[in-house]
A tleap script that builds the chain and sets N, CA, C and O, in Angstrom:
source leaprc.protein.ff14SB
mol = sequence {
  NMET ALA GLY GLY ALA SER VAL ALA GLY HIE
  ASP LEU GLY ALA LEU GLU ALA ILE TYR ARG
  ALA VAL ASP ALA LEU LEU ASP GLY TRP SER
  CYS ASP ALA SER THR ASP CYS CYS HIE PHE
  ALA ARG THR GLY ARG ALA CPRO
}
set mol.1.N position { 126.414 167.068 -39.712 }
set mol.1.CA position { 127.561 166.667 -40.415 }
set mol.1.C position { 127.239 166.044 -41.883 }
set mol.1.O position { 128.108 165.623 -42.647 }
set mol.2.N position { 125.850 166.058 -42.145 }
set mol.2.CA position { 125.513 165.471 -43.505 }
set mol.2.C position { 125.854 166.402 -44.564 }
set mol.2.O position { 126.070 167.593 -44.342 }
set mol.3.N position { 125.909 165.822 -45.818 }
set mol.3.CA position { 126.171 166.539 -46.911 }
set mol.3.C position { 127.703 166.794 -47.234 }
set mol.3.O position { 128.132 167.884 -47.612 }
set mol.4.N position { 128.501 165.627 -47.035 }
set mol.4.CA position { 129.814 165.733 -47.282 }
set mol.4.C position { 130.789 166.273 -46.284 }
set mol.4.O position { 131.907 166.644 -46.641 }
set mol.5.N position { 130.362 166.328 -44.957 }
set mol.5.CA position { 131.190 166.802 -43.885 }
set mol.5.C position { 132.364 165.835 -43.635 }
set mol.5.O position { 132.304 164.639 -43.921 }
set mol.6.N position { 133.350 166.386 -43.127 }
set mol.6.CA position { 134.598 165.634 -43.002 }
set mol.6.C position { 134.966 165.560 -41.422 }
set mol.6.O position { 134.908 166.586 -40.744 }
set mol.7.N position { 135.283 164.520 -40.949 }
set mol.7.CA position { 135.738 164.374 -39.609 }
set mol.7.C position { 137.051 163.522 -39.598 }
set mol.7.O position { 137.047 162.333 -39.914 }
set mol.8.N position { 138.140 164.179 -39.229 }
set mol.8.CA position { 139.389 163.479 -39.134 }
set mol.8.C position { 139.737 162.826 -40.426 }
set mol.8.O position { 140.239 161.702 -40.415 }
set mol.9.N position { 139.501 163.465 -41.548 }
set mol.9.CA position { 139.819 163.056 -42.880 }
set mol.9.C position { 138.900 162.093 -43.547 }
set mol.9.O position { 139.119 161.616 -44.660 }
set mol.10.N position { 137.813 161.822 -42.777 }
set mol.10.CA position { 136.907 160.810 -43.323 }
set mol.10.C position { 135.743 161.565 -43.965 }
set mol.10.O position { 135.158 162.505 -43.427 }
set mol.11.N position { 135.447 161.023 -45.250 }
set mol.11.CA position { 134.327 161.757 -46.045 }
set mol.11.C position { 133.024 161.028 -45.517 }
set mol.11.O position { 132.709 159.904 -45.909 }
set mol.12.N position { 132.350 161.700 -44.668 }
set mol.12.CA position { 131.067 161.273 -44.120 }
set mol.12.C position { 129.878 161.284 -45.238 }
set mol.12.O position { 128.959 160.467 -45.194 }
set mol.13.N position { 129.972 162.163 -46.118 }
set mol.13.CA position { 129.013 162.128 -47.147 }
set mol.13.C position { 129.161 160.937 -48.072 }
set mol.13.O position { 128.153 160.409 -48.541 }
set mol.14.N position { 130.420 160.477 -48.364 }
set mol.14.CA position { 130.494 159.224 -49.189 }
set mol.14.C position { 129.969 157.960 -48.322 }
set mol.14.O position { 129.406 157.020 -48.884 }
set mol.15.N position { 130.171 157.985 -46.994 }
set mol.15.CA position { 129.666 156.879 -46.137 }
set mol.15.C position { 128.191 156.926 -46.119 }
set mol.15.O position { 127.584 155.863 -46.251 }
set mol.16.N position { 127.536 158.043 -45.971 }
set mol.16.CA position { 126.029 158.163 -46.010 }
set mol.16.C position { 125.618 157.705 -47.354 }
set mol.16.O position { 124.614 156.992 -47.359 }
set mol.17.N position { 126.215 157.976 -48.591 }
set mol.17.CA position { 125.781 157.485 -49.763 }
set mol.17.C position { 125.838 156.017 -49.795 }
set mol.17.O position { 124.896 155.364 -50.246 }
set mol.18.N position { 126.840 155.508 -49.363 }
set mol.18.CA position { 127.058 154.003 -49.266 }
set mol.18.C position { 125.805 153.334 -48.495 }
set mol.18.O position { 125.182 152.381 -48.963 }
set mol.19.N position { 125.533 153.906 -47.344 }
set mol.19.CA position { 124.387 153.412 -46.595 }
set mol.19.C position { 123.162 153.607 -47.235 }
set mol.19.O position { 122.307 152.725 -47.155 }
set mol.20.N position { 122.943 154.689 -47.893 }
set mol.20.CA position { 121.641 154.819 -48.694 }
set mol.20.C position { 121.580 153.749 -49.697 }
set mol.20.O position { 120.512 153.158 -49.857 }
set mol.21.N position { 122.617 153.439 -50.392 }
set mol.21.CA position { 122.708 152.403 -51.533 }
set mol.21.C position { 122.402 151.075 -50.982 }
set mol.21.O position { 121.682 150.293 -51.604 }
set mol.22.N position { 122.934 150.779 -49.807 }
set mol.22.CA position { 122.883 149.317 -49.234 }
set mol.22.C position { 121.324 149.319 -48.778 }
set mol.22.O position { 120.634 148.345 -49.079 }
set mol.23.N position { 120.774 150.382 -48.069 }
set mol.23.CA position { 119.330 150.355 -47.643 }
set mol.23.C position { 118.479 150.104 -48.789 }
set mol.23.O position { 117.510 149.347 -48.715 }
set mol.24.N position { 118.840 150.766 -49.931 }
set mol.24.CA position { 117.913 150.577 -51.270 }
set mol.24.C position { 117.967 149.101 -51.642 }
set mol.24.O position { 116.948 148.467 -51.916 }
set mol.25.N position { 119.246 148.553 -51.641 }
set mol.25.CA position { 119.359 147.112 -52.124 }
set mol.25.C position { 118.720 146.075 -51.105 }
set mol.25.O position { 118.375 144.959 -51.495 }
set mol.26.N position { 118.585 146.456 -49.863 }
set mol.26.CA position { 117.963 145.571 -48.902 }
set mol.26.C position { 116.477 145.826 -48.722 }
set mol.26.O position { 115.835 145.085 -47.977 }
set mol.27.N position { 115.913 146.800 -49.339 }
set mol.27.CA position { 114.505 147.185 -49.154 }
set mol.27.C position { 113.680 145.958 -49.513 }
set mol.27.O position { 113.829 145.341 -50.568 }
set mol.28.N position { 112.767 145.634 -48.530 }
set mol.28.CA position { 111.895 144.438 -48.732 }
set mol.28.C position { 112.514 143.075 -48.336 }
set mol.28.O position { 111.896 142.022 -48.492 }
set mol.29.N position { 113.788 143.142 -47.804 }
set mol.29.CA position { 114.336 141.896 -47.368 }
set mol.29.C position { 114.606 141.812 -45.924 }
set mol.29.O position { 115.347 140.933 -45.482 }
set mol.30.N position { 114.043 142.682 -45.173 }
set mol.30.CA position { 114.277 142.649 -43.823 }
set mol.30.C position { 113.173 141.773 -43.081 }
set mol.30.O position { 112.066 141.535 -43.567 }
set mol.31.N position { 113.598 141.342 -41.895 }
set mol.31.CA position { 112.653 140.430 -41.190 }
set mol.31.C position { 112.040 141.136 -40.063 }
set mol.31.O position { 112.747 141.721 -39.243 }
set mol.32.N position { 110.724 141.114 -39.974 }
set mol.32.CA position { 110.009 141.843 -38.892 }
set mol.32.C position { 109.983 141.036 -37.567 }
set mol.32.O position { 109.345 141.458 -36.602 }
set mol.33.N position { 110.696 139.847 -37.523 }
set mol.33.CA position { 110.678 138.945 -36.353 }
set mol.33.C position { 109.343 138.609 -35.676 }
set mol.33.O position { 109.181 138.461 -34.464 }
set mol.34.N position { 108.467 138.515 -36.575 }
set mol.34.CA position { 107.081 138.162 -36.112 }
set mol.34.C position { 106.896 136.601 -36.357 }
set mol.34.O position { 107.763 135.893 -36.869 }
set mol.35.N position { 105.680 136.170 -35.935 }
set mol.35.CA position { 105.393 134.839 -36.007 }
set mol.35.C position { 105.045 134.477 -37.515 }
set mol.35.O position { 104.870 133.317 -37.887 }
set mol.36.N position { 104.967 135.523 -38.294 }
set mol.36.CA position { 104.693 135.322 -39.784 }
set mol.36.C position { 105.937 135.142 -40.584 }
set mol.36.O position { 105.916 134.835 -41.776 }
set mol.37.N position { 107.094 135.357 -39.842 }
set mol.37.CA position { 108.403 135.282 -40.419 }
set mol.37.C position { 108.591 133.854 -41.033 }
set mol.37.O position { 108.184 132.883 -40.395 }
set mol.38.N position { 109.177 133.700 -42.216 }
set mol.38.CA position { 109.438 132.432 -42.873 }
set mol.38.C position { 110.439 131.625 -41.993 }
set mol.38.O position { 110.350 130.398 -41.943 }
set mol.39.N position { 111.419 132.326 -41.280 }
set mol.39.CA position { 112.327 131.468 -40.462 }
set mol.39.C position { 111.684 130.965 -39.201 }
set mol.39.O position { 111.974 129.887 -38.681 }
set mol.40.N position { 110.779 131.825 -38.737 }
set mol.40.CA position { 110.014 131.272 -37.478 }
set mol.40.C position { 109.143 130.121 -37.826 }
set mol.40.O position { 109.021 129.160 -37.067 }
set mol.41.N position { 108.516 130.216 -39.012 }
set mol.41.CA position { 107.628 129.044 -39.489 }
set mol.41.C position { 108.393 127.801 -39.562 }
set mol.41.O position { 107.855 126.749 -39.215 }
set mol.42.N position { 109.683 127.826 -40.011 }
set mol.42.CA position { 110.537 126.660 -40.172 }
set mol.42.C position { 111.172 126.128 -38.906 }
set mol.42.O position { 111.348 124.924 -38.720 }
set mol.43.N position { 111.495 127.026 -38.085 }
set mol.43.CA position { 112.237 126.546 -36.843 }
set mol.43.C position { 111.528 126.680 -35.627 }
set mol.43.O position { 111.884 126.025 -34.648 }
set mol.44.N position { 110.414 127.575 -35.568 }
set mol.44.CA position { 109.728 127.807 -34.286 }
set mol.44.C position { 110.513 128.815 -33.475 }
set mol.44.O position { 110.072 129.117 -32.367 }
set mol.45.N position { 111.640 129.370 -33.919 }
set mol.45.CA position { 112.334 130.425 -33.242 }
set mol.45.C position { 112.483 131.623 -34.058 }
set mol.45.O position { 112.565 131.524 -35.283 }
set mol.46.N position { 112.526 132.778 -33.447 }
set mol.46.CA position { 112.767 134.023 -34.116 }
set mol.46.C position { 114.217 134.133 -34.456 }
set mol.46.O position { 115.053 133.653 -33.691 }
set mol.47.N position { 114.566 134.745 -35.574 }
set mol.47.CA position { 116.023 134.883 -35.868 }
set mol.47.C position { 116.709 135.794 -34.993 }
set mol.47.O position { 117.916 135.995 -35.133 }
savepdb mol mol.pdb
quit
């Protein structure tokens, strides 16, 4: 369904484009939930 397919009137291509844009904005900001995580270092708990 990629590439602008439509399901029940929804533009899935536009939704995929939004997801790609958000992924690009968040690149480098995800937490790997490891003991090296800054949150873990502060609280002793994984997020």
